[in-house]
C-alpha positions in Angstrom: -93.2 -78.3 117.4 -95.4 -81.3 117.3 -98.0 -79.5 115.3 -95.4 -78.5 112.9 -94.6 -82.2 112.5 -98.2 -83.2 112.1 -98.7 -80.8 109.4 -95.6 -81.7 107.5 -96.2 -85.6 107.9 -99.8 -85.7 107.4 -99.4 -87.2 103.7 -96.3 -89.5 103.5 -97.3 -90.7 99.9 -97.7 -87.1 98.5 -94.3 -86.5 100.4 -92.6 -89.5 98.8 -93.9 -88.3 95.3 -92.6 -84.7 96.0 -89.3 -86.0 96.9 -88.8 -88.3 93.9 -89.9 -85.5 91.5 -87.3 -83.2 93.2 -84.7 -85.8 93.1 -85.4 -86.4 89.3 -85.0 -82.7 88.7 -81.8 -82.5 90.7 -80.3 -85.6 88.5 -81.5 -84.0 85.3 -79.9 -80.6 86.3 -76.7 -82.1 87.6 -76.4 -84.0 84.2 -76.8 -80.8 82.4 -74.1 -79.2 84.3 -71.8 -82.1 83.7 -72.9 -81.9 79.8 -72.0 -78.2 79.9 -68.5 -79.0 81.6 -67.5 -81.3 78.8 -69.2 -79.6 75.7 -70.9 -76.3 75.4 -70.9 -74.2 78.8 -74.4 -73.0 77.7 -75.9 -76.2 79.0 -74.9 -75.3 82.6 -77.6 -72.6 82.8 -80.6 -74.7 82.4 -78.9 -77.2 84.6 -78.7 -74.6 87.3 -82.1 -73.5 86.8 -83.2 -77.2 87.3 -81.0 -77.9 90.2 -82.4 -75.2 92.5 -86.0 -76.2 92.5 -85.0 -79.9 92.5 -83.2 -79.3 95.8 -85.9 -77.5 97.3 -88.7 -80.0 96.2 -86.6 -82.8 97.3 -85.9 -81.3 100.7 -89.5 -80.5 101.4 -90.4 -84.1 100.5 -87.9 -85.6 102.7 -88.9 -83.3 105.5 -92.4 -84.7 105.2 -91.4 -88.1 105.1 -89.0 -87.6 108.1 -91.8 -86.0 110.0 -94.1 -88.8 109.5 -91.5 -91.4 110.7 -90.8 -89.2 113.7 -94.5 -88.9 114.7 -94.8 -92.6 114.4 -91.9 -93.2 116.8 -93.4 -90.6 119.3 -96.8 -92.2 119.1 -95.5 -95.6 119.6 -93.3 -94.6 122.7 -96.5 -93.0 124.3 -98.4 -96.2 123.7 -95.8 -98.4 125.4 -95.6 -96.0 128.4 -99.4 -96.3 128.8 -99.1 -100.1 128.8 -96.6 -100.0 131.8 -98.8 -98.1 134.2 
């Protein structure tokens, strides 16, 4: 399990960039869906097409950020245990 966290959290800047791009796509897709609700319903189709990859990109980016922080916590507790021996 630790190897998976190391692979996902190896580059937190890239994960943050991926998360922000995915979140941006999500917002644009949600706005298109809202626009389609109030005006022409055809706006909802591109909204859905932008929403799904936005969710996936944001989730992968967030998972990378979370993995990096979790690894930092694991490594910090291991160092503290070594200090008290």
